[in-house]
C-alpha positions in Angstrom: 0.1 -0.2 0.2 1.6 3.7 -0.9 3.2 5.2 1.2 2.3 3.2 4.3 5.6 2.8 6.0 4.0 5.9 7.3 0.7 6.0 7.9 0.0 2.5 9.1 2.1 2.7 12.1 -1.5 3.8 14.6 -3.3 0.8 13.1 0.1 -1.4 14.0 -1.3 -2.0 17.6 -0.7 -5.4 19.2 -4.7 -5.8 20.7 -5.5 -4.1 17.0 -6.1 -7.1 15.3 -9.3 -8.0 13.1 -10.7 -4.1 14.7 -8.9 -1.7 11.8 -11.2 0.0 9.7 -9.1 -1.3 6.8 -9.0 -5.0 8.0 -12.4 -5.5 8.0 -12.9 -3.7 4.6 -11.1 -6.6 3.1 -12.2 -9.3 4.3 -15.5 -7.7 3.5 -14.3 -8.0 0.3 -13.3 -11.5 0.5 -15.4 -13.3 2.3 -18.2 -11.8 -0.5 -15.9 -12.8 -3.2 -16.2 -16.9 -1.7 -19.8 -16.4 -1.4 -19.7 -16.9 1.9 -21.1 -16.1 5.8 -19.5 -12.5 7.0 -19.5 -15.4 10.4 -16.7 -16.8 9.2 -12.9 -16.5 11.0 -10.8 -14.2 9.6 -8.2 -16.3 9.9 -9.7 -19.4 8.0 -10.3 -16.5 4.9 -6.8 -15.1 4.5 -5.0 -19.1 4.6 -7.8 -19.8 1.6 -6.5 -17.1 0.5 -2.9 -17.0 0.8 -2.6 -13.7 3.0 -1.2 -12.2 5.9 -3.1 -10.0 7.5 -2.7 -6.0 6.5 -1.2 -5.5 9.2 1.9 -7.6 8.4 2.3 -6.2 5.5 2.6 -2.5 6.8 4.3 -3.9 9.3 7.5 -5.4 7.0 6.9 -2.5 4.6 7.7 -0.1 8.2 10.8 -1.9 9.5 12.2 -1.8 5.5 12.1 1.6 6.0 13.9 2.3 9.2 16.0 0.1 8.2 16.8 2.3 4.8 17.6 5.2 7.2 19.7 3.4 9.4 21.8 1.9 6.4 21.7 5.1 4.8 22.2 7.1 7.9 25.1 4.9 8.2 26.6 5.7 4.3 26.7 9.3 5.1 29.2 9.3 8.0 30.6 6.8 6.3 31.3 8.7 3.5 31.2 11.7 6.0 35.1 10.4 7.5 36.5 9.8 3.5 
């Protein structure tokens, strides 16, 4: 998702789970596509579609962004020392 490294951090709480509005809409979409009841277990639906919760992708994106920032600072410091 575009720029999720920045805007998604508010949704990365451990206890947030499937309660965030984007995840709810995503689950409703998947359940509608699969034509199953909306009371079906979310984890089963995600596994059937070979997906992870959106928070997983957002967290991974935020960590990669953080690592790139740290690496760029290291490279910048190394270039200044030469």
